[in-house]
C-alpha positions in Angstrom: 37.5 89.9 -155.7 34.4 87.9 -154.7 34.0 85.9 -151.6 33.7 82.7 -153.7 36.9 83.5 -155.6 38.8 84.1 -152.3 37.4 80.9 -150.9 38.4 79.0 -154.0 41.9 80.5 -153.9 42.3 79.5 -150.2 41.2 75.9 -151.1 43.9 75.7 -153.7 46.5 76.9 -151.2 45.3 74.3 -148.6 45.2 71.5 -151.2 48.7 72.3 -152.4 50.0 71.9 -148.8 48.0 68.6 -148.4 49.4 67.3 -151.6 53.0 68.2 -150.7 52.6 66.4 -147.4 51.0 63.4 -149.1 54.2 63.1 -151.1 56.3 63.5 -148.0 58.1 66.6 -149.3 59.2 69.6 -147.4 58.6 73.2 -148.7 62.4 73.3 -149.3 62.2 70.3 -151.6 59.5 71.9 -153.7 61.3 75.2 -153.7 64.6 73.6 -154.8 62.8 71.8 -157.7 61.1 75.0 -158.9 64.1 77.2 -158.3 62.1 79.3 -155.8 62.4 80.2 -152.1 60.8 78.2 -149.4 59.0 81.5 -148.3 57.3 81.6 -151.7 56.1 78.0 -151.4 54.8 79.0 -147.9 52.8 81.9 -149.4 51.3 79.5 -152.1 50.2 77.2 -149.3 48.6 80.0 -147.2 47.3 83.0 -149.2 48.4 83.2 -152.8 47.4 80.5 -155.3 50.3 78.9 -157.2 50.8 80.1 -160.8 49.7 77.6 -163.4 53.2 77.2 -165.0 54.6 76.2 -161.6 51.6 73.8 -160.9 52.2 72.2 -164.3 55.9 71.7 -163.4 54.9 70.0 -160.1 52.7 67.5 -162.0 55.9 66.0 -163.3 56.9 65.3 -159.7 53.7 63.3 -158.9 51.6 66.2 -157.7 47.8 65.6 -158.4 46.9 68.9 -160.0 43.3 67.9 -160.2 43.2 67.6 -156.4 45.0 70.9 -155.9 42.6 72.8 -158.1 39.3 71.0 -157.2 39.8 68.9 -154.0 38.9 65.8 -156.0 41.5 63.1 -156.7 42.1 62.5 -160.4 41.7 58.7 -160.5 38.8 58.2 -158.1 36.0 59.5 -160.2 37.1 57.1 -163.0 36.8 54.1 -160.6 33.4 55.2 -159.4 32.0 55.6 -162.9 33.1 52.2 -164.0 31.3 50.4 -161.2 34.5 48.8 -159.9 34.3 48.2 -156.1 36.6 50.8 -154.6 37.6 48.7 -151.6 38.6 45.9 -154.0 40.5 48.3 -156.2 42.4 49.7 -153.2 43.2 46.2 -151.9 44.3 45.1 -155.3 46.5 48.2 -155.7 48.2 47.7 -152.4 48.9 44.1 -153.1 50.1 44.9 -156.6 52.5 47.5 -155.3 53.9 44.9 -152.8 54.1 42.2 -155.4 55.8 44.6 -157.8 58.5 45.5 -155.3 59.0 41.8 -154.5 59.1 40.8 -158.2 61.5 43.6 -159.2 63.7 42.6 -156.2 63.7 38.9 -157.2 64.3 39.5 -160.9 67.2 41.8 -160.2 68.8 38.8 -158.6 72.2 39.0 -156.9 72.5 42.7 -157.6 69.6 43.3 -155.2 70.9 40.9 -152.6 74.4 42.5 -152.6 73.4 46.1 -152.9 69.8 46.0 -151.6 66.9 47.2 -153.7 66.9 50.9 -153.9 63.2 51.7 -154.2 63.8 55.3 -155.1 66.3 54.4 -157.9 63.9 51.7 -159.2 60.7 53.7 -158.6 59.6 54.0 -162.3 60.2 50.3 -162.8 58.3 49.4 -159.7 55.4 51.6 -160.7 55.2 50.1 -164.2 55.4 46.6 -162.7 52.6 47.5 -160.3 50.5 48.7 -163.2 51.1 45.4 -165.1 50.1 43.4 -162.0 47.1 45.6 -161.2 45.8 45.4 -164.7 46.1 41.6 -164.6 44.4 41.4 -161.2 41.5 43.7 -162.1 40.9 41.8 -165.4 41.3 38.4 -163.7 44.1 37.6 -166.2 47.1 36.9 -164.0 49.2 34.4 -166.0 52.9 33.6 -166.5 53.0 36.3 -169.2 52.4 38.8 -166.4 55.8 37.9 -164.9 57.3 37.8 -168.4 56.1 41.3 -169.1 57.8 42.5 -165.8 61.0 40.6 -166.7 61.1 42.4 -170.1 60.5 45.7 -168.3 63.4 45.1 -166.0 65.7 44.1 -168.9 64.9 47.3 -170.6 65.5 49.5 -167.5 
C-alpha cells in the first residue's frame, strides 16, 4: 500500500467522522441504521475506510458521500461554476429554511398550534418548501404562486 493510498484512506475516515458530527449523529445512531456495531463505525472513522455499499446506504440518511470521499462538498462546486455569489446563496438558503418552517407551520393551522410543529416529522415537507422558496428567491420570482406551491405540497403530505 502506497503512502498516498494510506493518506487518502485516512482522509476518508476523518471525513466520515466530520460528516457524522455535522449531522449531529452518534456512532451508535449510524451503527443502528447500518445494523453494525459502534466499534465498527469507530474503526471506519479512524483507520479502515468504509465499504462502498455502506457508504451508499448512508447517502440515503443525508450523508454527503462526495465530501467523505474527496473532502469537497457536493453542492459548492456547482454554485462556484455558475457565478452565483456564495454569500448571497448562503443567506438566501438560511432565510428560505426559516421561511419554509414558518410557512409549513402557518399552513398546518390549528394542528400546529395544538400539537406544535414537529420539525423531524415534517422534515421532508420543510426541505421541499425551502427548495421552492430558495428557487424563487434565486430567480427573483417570489410570487403568490410560491405560497400556492407550498400549500399544494402540504396538502399532498
